[in-house]
N, C-alpha and C positions, 0 to 999 in steps of 0.2 A: 209808537207815536207818529212815525213817518207814514206808515200805512194809513192811520186815521186821518192825517192831514191830506194825503192823496185822495182818499175816499170822500172826505168832506169838501174838498176844493179841487175837483178833477182838472180844472184849467190852470191851477197854480203851478209855478215852476218849483218843485220840491226835490231836494236831494239830501240824502243821508251821508254824513261823513263821521266816522268814528275817530275820536281823538285818543290816541294811544300814548301820548307824551313820549317818554323814552323807553316804553315797555315793548321791546321787540317781540317777546313771547306772546303778548296780548295781540300784537299786530298779526303774527303768524296764525294764531288761533282764529282771529277774525277772518283772515283769508280762507282758512279751511272751512269756515262756516258759511262762506259766500259773500261776506262783506268785503268789498274791494275798493272802497274809497276811504282813505285813512289819512290821519295826521300822525307823523312819526318824526320826532326831532332828529336832525341830521347827525347828531353825535351818538344816536342809539346804535348798539351793536348790530351789525348785519343790515343796516339801512338799505344798501344797494340791492341785496337779495330780496328784501321785502318789496321794494319798489318794482323790481323785475317781475315778481310773481303777480303783484297787483296789475301791472300793465298787461301781462299775459292773460289775465282774467277780464280785461276791458276796463280796468279801474285806474287809480292813481294814488300816489302818496304825496301829501303836502308836507313841507318842512316846518310849517307853523300853522296854527289854527287861523281860519279866516275870521274876520271881524264878526262878532255876534252882538245881538241886542241884549244888554243886561238891564232888566227892568228895574233894578235897584239904583241905576244912575239917574241923576237929575235930567229931566226932559225926555226920558225914555218913553213914557206913555204918549207924549205928544208926537214923537217920531213914529211910533207904532201906529198911531191914529192917522198920521199923514200918509204912511205906507198903505194902510188899509183903504184910505180914500183914493189914492192914486191907482190902486189895482181894481177898484170898482167893487170890492167885496162888501157885503153888508153882513156884519157879524153881530149876533145877539150877545147878551150877557153870558149865555151858556157856552159861547165859543162856536156855535153852529151857524151856518149860513142862514140868515133870516130874511 
């Protein structure tokens, strides 16, 4: 999905962050597969070692998920439309630049 966004909108600022919640094992597996930008709750076992490996790979570990756009919340479509207008993208109904 991130790759498709990068290809479809090459000038957009796109970053993937995997939310592992409190699953340290999932975070370690992600690091082994090359994903180095993670969310891992601070109470997760081994948080410091996961953060150290992520940093060594040029990534980071956040203690909480960043704010995300939930399209089910009231006004979400309006906020998304405003963001699209601000960025100058023209997006068709198919989600492709048009």
